[in-house]
N, C-alpha and C positions, 0 to 999 in steps of 0.2 A: 477532211476525215476526222471524225470525233474520237476514234480509238487507235492507239498505236501499240503493236506487239513488238517488243524488243527481244531479239534472240542473241544471247551471249555465246560466243564460240571461239575456238582457236583453230588455226590452220593445222591440219593433221600431219605433224612431223614426228617420226619415231623418236622416243626419248623425251618428248616435250608434252605428251598427252597421256592420260590414264597411267600415271606412274605407279600407282598401287597395283593395277592389273599387270603391269609390265614385270613386277617382281616375280610373278608366278608364270606368266605367259610369254615374256620377252617383249622387247620394244616394238618389233614389227607387228606382232599379233595384236598387242594392245592398241597400236595406232590404227590397225584395220578395224577393230571393234569400235573405236572412237569415231572414225569416219562413217562407218555403217550406221551407228546410232544417230549421228548428226543428220545424215541424209534421210533416215527414217523419220525423225522429228520434223524436219523441214517439209517433207512431203505430206505429213499428217496435219500440219497446222494450216495448210492452204484452205481457205474457205471453199465449201463445195458449191454454193449458189451465188448469192450476192457477195459483196466485199465489205463486211462489217468492220474491218480493221485493216490498217496498213502494216506492213512488215518492215522493220529496220534491223539490219544485221550489224551488231557491234562486235568487232573482231580484234584479235591480236595474233601475231605481232603486226605492227604497222607496215613493215617492209614486205608483207605477204598480201597486200591489197589486191593486186592484179590476179594472183593465183586463187585467192578466195572467191573473187567474182567469177572467174572462169569455172571454178568448181561448182558453185551453187546456182549460177544463172540458169542452167538447164532445168532445174527443179522449180525455180521461181517464175520462169517465163510463162507458165500456164495460168498464172493469175491474170484475170482480165485487166488490161491497162496497167500492167506491172510497172511500177516505178520504184522498186525497192531500193532504199538507200543503204550503202555500205559505209560504216563509220568506225574509225579506230577507237578502241577503248582508251580512256584517259584516267590516270590515277595510280597510286603506289600499291594498293591492295584491292582485294575483291570488293570490300565495302565501299571504298572511295570510287572505284570504277562504276559500280552500280548506281551510287548516288549521283555521279556526274552524268550518267546516261539518262536518269530520270530528270535531272535538272535541265539538260539540253532538250529533252522531249517535251516536258511540261513547262513551257516557257512561262515567265512571270506574267500572271494574268492581270487584266485591268481591274480597276475598282468599280463597284456598283455605286448607285446613288447613296447607299447607306454606308459607304466606306469599306465594305467588305470586298474580299477578292473572290473571284470565281475562276475555275479552270476551264479553258476552252475544250479540253478533251482529257481522256484518261489514258493511262499507260500501264503495261504489264511487262515484266521481265521473266523470261524463262531461260534455262540452259538446255543442253542437248543430252543430258544423262538419263532422262526419264522416258522410256519408249512408249509409255501409256498416254502421253500428252497428245491431244488431237484438237481439231478445230471446234468441235462441240464443247469441249472443256474450256477452251479459250473464250468462246462466245458467252458461256455461262458466267465466267469470271468478269467479263465486261458488264454483263447484266447486273451483277452484284454491285459494281462500282457506281451504278446509277443511284444507289441508296446508301452505300457505305464508303468510308474514307479509305479503307484498306481491305484487300483480299489476299489470303495466303493459302498456298497448297503445300501441306507438310509431306515430308518423306518419312518412311519408316525408320530411317537411320538418325532422325532428329534434326535434319536440315529442312530445306524446302525446295520444291521444284518450280514454284511460281510465286511471285509477289507483285501485286498491282496497287496503284494509287489513283485516287481521284484528284490529287494535287501533290505537289512536291513536298515531301516530309523527310528532310535529311537526317533527323534524329534516329531514324530506324536503322541507320547504317554505322552508327558510332558505338564503340565499345562492345562489339559483337565478336565472340570467339569463332571466327570463320573456320570451316572445315572440321568442325567438331559436332558432337551430338547435342550441343546446347544451342545451336543457331536458332531453331524455331522457337524454343521457349524464351530465349533472350529477346528475340524480336517481338514476340507477343507481349512480353513485359513492357517493352518500349511503347507499343501501341496503347496498352492500358494506362501507362504512366502519363501519356500525352492526351488522355481522354478522347481517343479516336474511336469511331465506330468501325467495326470489323466483322468479317465473316471468314470461316475456314472451309476450304474445299475438302474433298475426300483425300485420304492418305494414300500415296502411291509409293512404289519402289523406284529407286534409281540404280544405276550401274556404276559402282566405284571400285569394287574388288572382285576377286574370282568367286567368292561366296555369293555375290549378287547374281552372277551368271548361272550358278547351279545351287539354288536355295534348297535348304533341307526341307523335307516333307515330314512333318511331325504327325 
């Protein structure tokens, strides 16, 4: 398989997910919304025809492995020849966990005769906060990685809902102010500083707080 889609998610435990939503809606309601979003995204990312990418679920916490598999297997089982891997997230913060997931997925490639390295496949990470993500968008992002080093899908709040790489680039996850409106801009600065080729996907909305559920209509 040339392409791997990594899905980052948590087990839906009240009080542990969607904490900003919980301030207005309560832990149980926020957890229900988180679970519904995750299931919606998982169903939408399943390729409709052929299987142009494999899916890996990187989850937390580690002690919920069996529960997460039982929760998500019914949705993933419709993938032809499904062999989805479930892997626990490793690292102290979001940036380190994402970097480690890319490193594990994009294994150190062999050298060519010219001494350069090439990647055997490409990888993309998404979360489950953006309900507009679907298989068509994922496939278009992988198409970008045939020509570019990096692809990013920005969120309206200044973060991003997707990041993909044609090779492992750990610099993109260092010194980023995670969970702020500066994440996308700081990441793009890293891309440019490292002289990488890049492409930006369409801007989408994610669901983090109650205002995202009921956006104002100007």
